[in-house]
C-alpha positions in Angstrom: -13.5 -52.7 -1.1 -10.6 -52.1 -3.5 -7.2 -51.3 -1.8 -5.2 -48.8 -3.8 -1.8 -47.9 -2.1 -3.2 -48.4 1.4 -6.3 -46.4 0.6 -9.7 -48.1 0.6 -12.0 -47.2 -2.2 -15.7 -48.3 -2.0 -18.7 -47.6 -4.1 -21.7 -46.7 -2.0 -25.3 -45.8 -2.9 -26.7 -42.4 -1.9 -30.3 -42.7 -0.7 -33.1 -40.4 -1.8 -32.4 -38.1 1.2 -28.7 -37.8 0.4 -27.4 -40.2 3.1 -24.4 -42.5 2.7 -23.4 -45.2 5.2 -19.8 -44.9 6.3 -17.8 -48.1 6.5 -18.0 -49.6 10.0 -14.3 -50.2 10.2 -13.5 -46.5 9.5 -16.2 -45.4 12.1 -14.7 -47.6 14.8 -11.1 -46.5 14.2 -11.5 -42.9 13.2 -14.8 -41.4 14.5 -14.8 -40.4 18.2 -17.4 -41.2 20.8 -19.5 -38.1 19.8 -19.9 -39.5 16.3 -19.3 -36.1 14.6 -17.4 -35.5 11.4 -16.5 -32.4 9.3 -17.8 -32.5 5.7 -15.8 -30.4 3.4 -17.7 -29.6 0.2 -15.7 -28.8 -3.0 -16.7 -28.8 -6.6 -16.7 -32.4 -7.7 -16.1 -34.1 -4.3 -16.8 -34.3 -0.6 -14.1 -34.9 2.1 -15.2 -36.4 5.4 -12.9 -35.8 8.3 -13.4 -37.1 11.8 -13.9 -34.4 14.4 -11.5 -35.0 17.3 -10.6 -33.1 20.4 -6.9 -32.4 20.3 -4.8 -33.9 23.1 -2.9 -30.8 24.2 -1.0 -32.7 26.9 1.3 -34.2 24.2 2.7 -30.6 23.8 3.5 -30.1 27.5 7.3 -29.8 28.1 8.0 -29.6 24.3 9.0 -26.0 24.3 12.4 -24.8 25.5 11.9 -21.4 27.1 15.6 -21.0 27.8 15.3 -21.0 31.6 15.4 -23.8 34.2 12.1 -23.0 35.7 9.6 -20.2 35.6 10.0 -19.5 39.3 11.7 -16.2 38.5 9.4 -14.4 36.1 11.8 -11.4 35.8 14.6 -13.7 34.6 12.3 -15.3 32.1 11.3 -11.9 30.6 14.9 -10.7 30.5 16.1 -13.8 28.6 13.1 -13.6 26.3 14.0 -9.9 25.4 17.7 -10.8 25.0 16.9 -13.6 22.5 14.4 -11.5 20.5 16.9 -8.7 19.8 
């Protein structure tokens, strides 16, 4: 493998059925348990992207809604309307 600016470049053979073996290090670090990838086909190249389930919990508590708590829904709607005008 040749390393170019932190990018690994490898030459691989394509078998008669069009299969390519993905590097084991990349499979271990990037491909999830389901082993699925997206293949983006463009003229002149293929892009292989690991299919991952997003971790939505990392976005919890990351939005400031402008109220202390959503216990009072009417207050929330009023503040939301005030800020949108």
